[in-house]
C-alpha positions in Angstrom: 81.1 -40.1 -30.6 78.7 -41.3 -27.8 80.6 -44.9 -28.2 83.7 -42.8 -27.1 82.1 -41.0 -24.4 80.9 -44.0 -22.7 84.4 -45.4 -22.6 85.5 -42.3 -20.5 83.0 -43.2 -17.9 84.7 -46.5 -17.2 87.4 -45.2 -15.0 85.4 -43.2 -12.4 83.1 -46.3 -12.4 85.9 -48.4 -11.5 86.9 -46.1 -8.6 83.3 -46.1 -7.2 82.9 -50.0 -7.4 86.8 -50.9 -6.7 86.4 -48.9 -3.1 85.5 -51.6 -0.6 84.2 -48.9 1.6 82.1 -47.1 -1.1 80.7 -50.4 -2.2 79.8 -51.5 1.5 77.9 -48.0 1.8 76.1 -48.6 -1.2 75.0 -52.1 -0.2 73.9 -50.9 3.1 71.1 -48.8 1.6 69.2 -51.9 0.5 68.2 -50.1 -2.6 65.4 -51.6 -5.1 66.9 -50.2 -8.2 69.7 -47.9 -9.4 68.6 -44.8 -11.3 71.1 -43.6 -13.6 71.6 -41.4 -17.0 72.5 -43.6 -19.7 73.7 -42.9 -23.1 72.0 -45.1 -25.7 74.5 -45.9 -28.5 72.1 -47.5 -30.7 68.3 -47.3 -31.0 68.3 -50.9 -29.5 69.1 -49.2 -26.1 72.0 -49.3 -23.6 74.5 -52.3 -24.1 76.4 -51.2 -21.0 76.8 -48.2 -18.8 78.1 -47.3 -15.3 74.5 -47.5 -13.7 74.3 -51.2 -15.4 77.6 -52.1 -13.8 76.3 -50.9 -10.4 73.0 -52.7 -10.6 75.0 -55.7 -11.5 77.5 -55.2 -8.6 74.3 -54.7 -6.1 72.2 -57.5 -7.8 69.2 -55.0 -8.1 67.2 -53.4 -11.0 68.2 -50.6 -13.4 66.2 -47.5 -14.3 67.6 -45.7 -17.2 67.0 -41.9 -17.7 67.6 -41.2 -21.3 68.2 -37.7 -22.5 68.3 -38.8 -26.1 65.2 -40.2 -28.0 66.6 -43.2 -29.3 63.6 -45.3 -28.7 63.3 -48.6 -30.5 61.5 -48.2 -33.8 60.9 -50.7 -36.7 62.7 -50.4 -40.0 59.4 -49.1 -41.8 59.3 -46.0 -39.3 60.8 -42.8 -39.3 64.0 -43.1 -37.5 65.4 -40.6 -34.9 67.1 -37.7 -36.1 66.1 -38.6 -39.7 63.8 -35.6 -40.1 61.2 -37.8 -42.2 57.6 -38.4 -41.7 55.5 -41.5 -42.8 54.6 -39.6 -45.9 58.3 -39.1 -46.8 58.8 -42.7 -46.5 56.4 -43.2 -49.6 59.1 -42.0 -51.8 61.8 -44.8 -52.6 64.8 -42.7 -52.0 63.6 -41.4 -48.6 62.4 -44.8 -47.7 65.9 -46.2 -48.7 67.6 -43.4 -46.4 65.6 -44.2 -43.5 66.2 -48.1 -43.8 70.0 -47.1 -44.0 69.7 -45.5 -40.8 67.8 -48.4 -39.3 70.6 -50.7 -40.5 73.4 -48.5 -39.0 71.7 -48.5 -35.7 70.5 -52.2 -35.6 73.6 -53.8 -37.2 76.7 -51.7 -38.0 77.0 -50.2 -34.4 76.6 -53.4 -32.3 79.0 -55.2 -34.6 81.4 -52.4 -34.2 80.9 -52.9 -30.2 81.7 -56.5 -30.8 84.7 -56.0 -32.7 86.2 -52.9 -30.7 85.0 -53.4 -27.0 85.4 -50.1 -25.0 86.9 -49.7 -21.5 83.6 -50.9 -19.7 84.6 -54.5 -20.7 88.0 -54.5 -19.0 86.5 -52.9 -15.7 84.1 -55.5 -15.6 87.0 -58.3 -15.7 88.9 -56.4 -13.2 86.0 -56.2 -10.8 84.9 -59.7 -11.3 81.6 -58.7 -12.8 79.9 -60.6 -15.6 80.4 -59.2 -19.2 77.3 -56.9 -20.4 75.5 -59.1 -23.0 76.3 -57.8 -26.4 73.7 -56.6 -28.6 75.5 -58.3 -31.6 74.2 -61.9 -32.0 77.4 -63.1 -33.3 79.4 -61.8 -30.3 76.5 -63.4 -28.0 77.1 -66.8 -29.6 80.8 -66.5 -29.3 80.4 -65.6 -25.6 78.3 -68.6 -25.0 80.6 -70.9 -27.0 83.5 -69.6 -24.9 81.7 -69.8 -21.5 82.2 -66.1 -21.0 79.6 -65.0 -18.0 77.3 -62.3 -19.3 74.3 -60.4 -18.1 71.8 -58.2 -19.7 71.9 -54.4 -19.1 68.2 -54.6 -19.3 66.3 -51.6 -17.7 63.1 -52.2 -15.4 62.0 -48.9 -16.6 63.5 -46.2 -19.2 62.5 -42.8 -18.5 62.6 -41.0 -21.9 63.5 -37.2 -20.9 62.1 -35.8 -24.4 59.0 -34.9 -26.4 57.8 -35.0 -30.0 58.0 -31.4 -30.8 61.1 -32.1 -32.9 60.6 -35.8 -34.0 57.8 -37.5 -35.4 56.0 -39.5 -32.8 57.0 -43.1 -32.5 55.6 -46.0 -30.4 57.3 -46.6 -26.9 57.9 -50.1 -25.6 56.2 -51.4 -22.4 59.0 -50.5 -20.2 59.7 -46.8 -21.7 57.9 -43.8 -20.1 57.9 -40.6 -22.0 58.3 -37.8 -19.5 56.3 -34.7 -21.0 55.7 -33.8 -23.6 57.0 -30.4 -22.4 56.7 -27.4 -24.3 59.0 -24.4 -24.4 57.7 -21.4 -22.5 56.8 -18.4 -24.2 59.7 -16.3 -25.5 60.9 -13.3 -23.4 63.0 -10.3 -24.4 66.6 -11.0 -24.6 69.0 -9.0 -22.5 71.6 -7.2 -22.9 70.7 -5.4 -26.2 74.0 -6.3 -27.8 73.1 -10.2 -27.6 69.4 -9.4 -28.8 71.1 -7.6 -31.8 73.4 -10.5 -32.5 70.6 -12.9 -32.4 68.5 -11.0 -34.6 71.3 -10.7 -37.3 72.3 -14.3 -37.0 
């Protein structure tokens, strides 16, 4: 689903970067970096985004704002959205479930991206920008053999906009910053009464 959503962003991004006046206005800012909200398709991070495309077009750094806690964690650590804790991983079946989630994020999704590229690649070709470096090793090797110019969508800084209230805490990479953790404010009475009644009986 997230992969399909990213493809829809390609068209507006093309209109921004394909407009010479807009592009020249952006260049006139002499910015040091582009700050953009990105959607990490895999736990390995963002393989391509409109923010990355703008950063490449302006030849400046990228700062990613992530709303989803897809931080890069090892195979032996509870994966995002697994609901597992390190204690759970001592049970063979749950360990295998966690390992499968890791494999899907690290191998299957990057391979899918390589086999079925989204609209971002076509927009990059049209705008004369280098292709985003693939997360799939086989695709990276193929691009090198073909002489396809590629460039990493590597963030100078990743600002992770979430907390560990619902997920087991995991390590952060050196370029990642956890904003928070923010905790929910105390509950207040729900209004109107019919909504409160609905919530109480849900």
